[in-house]
KOLZALO-996665 format. One record per residue (C-alpha): z, y, x. Coordinates in steps of 0.001 Angstrom, whole numbers, plus 500000, padded with zeros to 6 digits. Layout:
<sites>
ZYX
...
</sites>
This chain:
<sites>
500110500024499908
498888503261501553
500093506600500095
498488508711502806
495949510023500150
498486509805497184
500942512460496434
504072512024494240
504049514181491186
507304513096489450
510389511306490554
513558509994489022
516337507432489554
516689504201487350
517696500567487482
514551498521487836
513961495241485776
511271492803485384
510682490084482639
511648486632483785
508227484900484101
509757481545483232
511408482373479892
509682485585479025
512766486697477374
515407487760479941
515281490629482238
515755490016485986
517272492988487998
514947494010490813
517854495600492954
521677495871492722
521509499694492623
519357502410490911
516090503294492898
513767506070493012
510938505600490636
507891507923491240
504387508818489618
501648509006492369
498139510433492059
495120509406494139
492881512405494106
489958510673495793
489900507869492954
491532509913490277
493998506943489873
497663507346488666
500417504774489685
504130504167489131
505751503021492422
509223502046493390
510172500839496809
513473498873497575
513968498601501265
510386497594502654
509360495872499368
507310497459496699
509441496719493475
506903498435491151
503186499146491906
501775499673488388
498354501449487921
498462503384484731
495511502807482280
494850504339479029
495718501390476988
499308501111478366
502294502130476231
505836503059477339
508349501966474728
511946503444474152
513987500411473274
517339502190473330
518723505621474252
518635504842477915
516089501917478409
512271501887478336
509579499249479192
505828498953479509
503580495994480082
501070495776483138
498503493224482432
497199493513485979
500549492595487418
500985490010484546
504562491303483906
506734493653481929
508702496487483771
512028497785482438
513836500888483552
517500501894482757
518320505372483082
521650507206483518
521169509370480394
518739509706477480
517457513027478875
516120511154482057
514394508552479847
512775511337477713
511343512982480733
510130509923482232
508326508940478891
506965512302478483
505519512055481947
504135508610481170
502233509908478159
500986512953480198
499685510693482988
498179508132480529
496177511079478971
495090512317482403
493842508651483362
491879508582480027
490150511769480782
489509510812484255
487934507385483009
485761509280480629
484591511718483260
483816508820485526
481866507215482846
479899510124482338
479103510784485901
477973507358486302
475575507527483495
474098510804484851
473624509532488375
472364505860487484
468524505848487139
468540502753485006
470316504533482330
468080507535482308
465679506437479455
464112508597477054
465160508521473494
461657507154472491
461787504386474954
463001501009473628
464444498475476026
463352494854475543
466039492713473857
467826490384476283
468153487851473585
464648486615472768
464752483014473532
467705480915472309
467774479284475762
467248482369477756
469738484378479906
470587486857476976
472345484004475211
474321483242478165
475525487033478540
476485487027474844
478574483893475360
480248485319478453
480990488778476505
482494486871473479
484723484688475810
485926487844477569
486764489377474320
488743486331473230
490495486244476626
491537489843476204
492766489355472642
494716486437473751
496193488376476805
497174491168474380
498941488953471965
500625487320474933
501835490715476269
502924491924472788
504991488687472259
506559489085475638
507249492736475092
509007492074471816
510992489134473206
511887491217476260
513114494060473965
515582491913472221
516881490436475511
517164493975476973
519129495286474101
521592492353474418
521695492742478149
522159496584477981
524821496335475426
526634493691477745
526067495926480680
527540499110479190
530496497126477879
531268495787481167
530945499208482680
533213500760480036
535777498081480519
535585498506484332
536332502375483910
539259501507481738
540566499114484297
540252501729486971
541836504348484741
544703501957483939
545238501100487776
545484504809488721
547906505442485913
549945502236486988
550067503570490521
551189507035489244
553956505225487326
555081503312490102
555604506437492094
557403508214489232
559623505072488656
560480504855492308
561542508393492272
563359508054489063
565221504760490506
566320506680493549
567723509559491531
569509506835489117
570904505156492291
572299508410493642
573777509126490445
575254505717490015
576727505973493428
578281509324492620
579834507931489397
581227505022491353
582862507551493593
584267509599490769
585631506417488931
587257505321492468
588843508820492573
590125508604489073
591663505160489600
593317506459492714
594635509346490952
595869507041488231
597627505020490791
599271508118492086
600318509062488610
601741505915487782
605223506985488530
605077509327485612
605011506375483269
608635505676484807
609466509181484142
608402508956480729
610605505844480182
613636507618481583
613102510791479485
612861508624476403
616057506834477331
617733510201478036
616726511473474712
618090508577472970
621347508920474792
621527512685473991
620821512004470398
623617509389470214
625803512018471997
625093514574469462
625523512309466705
629091511360468142
629976514948468481
628970515764465091
631220512996463753
634031514218465862
633444517855464397
633559516456460958
636716514641461715
638228517722463145
637264519677460103
638665517324457699
641897517371459518
641977521213459887
643552521693456373
646296519196456745
647141519873460579
649460522139462164
648857525919462622
649782525449466366
646684523235466937
644341525569465258
643470527543468304
642817524393470431
640595522940467799
638676526106467649
638164526133471308
637110522529471316
634722523357468429
633209526058470489
632882523922473479
631223521167471332
628772523747469918
627780525035473450
627384521278474550
625154520699471524
623005523726472304
622552522589475882
621711519169474793
619378520415472353
617689522548475007
617538519564477286
616055517598474232
613318520120473859
612554520254477590
612287516585477718
610036516393474550
607671519164476014
607473517283479275
606923514042477423
604061515666475299
602479517123478350
602507513633480244
600870511998477144
598273514599476907
597471514331480507
597413510588480353
595193510736477408
592845513212478976
592412510984481914
591770507809479893
589083509653477941
587463510826481148
587508507364482752
586175505883479463
583456508579479397
582325507820483123
582431504159482341
580055504610479347
577624506598481637
577665504038484147
576876501211481683
573868503491480393
572483504019483807
572960500296484793
570923499360481764
568175501936482562
568025500632486159
567537497118484807
564732498341482564
563047500065485444
563365497049487809
561955494821485132
558916497263484585
558181497392488441
558374493574488582
555702493226485633
553694495840487186
553666494116490549
552959490768488870
549966492343486909
548549494062490219
</sites>
């Protein structure tokens, strides 16, 4: 193939396919990747060709004739039959726009090929002396004798017409069967491409989630360690405050003793009061003095009792506060430990899936 006298007039990129010559149904990819497909024009011969080269091999070398037809079988796929190459070519484009541009160029080149053929035929008729016959001249009929050469020419012409019709029917059948297979193949191809894009996107998202989970796991571990230290401090503080429990017991016991003492003194006062009327006047002063002392003693005892109750209430409140804080910290730790478990399970599943 020499393209020194040929010039490219249009180029595009497409996946190239050829019909399977054995089954006439399935498409065979001509290459693994998209190739450059170009229209070439030979000015010396007025010939248009579609050429695509893969490496050092010509994948497509199709001369365009006026009777060729480019058919769009889907939004991104088109095909045409080449009777000279005895095959059907298929092109898969990246977009519908590329397919439309190629189809429009095919129609344009096809029309140019038709005009070039008509011009060539007119030129041949004008330059051939055998065809320069006046209108009044009548050529002798080639079919005079039933056994002459004219009959042989007629037989050959009819045989050629039958062969052309048969070839056209075969190409039409091959084209229609190839269209069905191409549609199925194209649907499967785009489905696989879509699935591949989804898998790639899912992989990127999973990698991003892994990084995020790792950071979150490190933050949870730091927070858990801080909570553990806080619990240890509270436990140590609780151990230091444990003597306050003994103080509480001592205060309670002192309160009980004071209450008993007050009760005894009250009974003694009542007894003294009952004896006041029938007693001697000389003991009146002593009883009054004793009564005052008892009242003072009772006031002191009541004051001590109030102080003891206040101390006990403060100790109980402090203990309850510490207990609530320890409970709250324990609940937070339980939540964090549960979240850590879920994150580890998610990481394990993600590692298994990758």
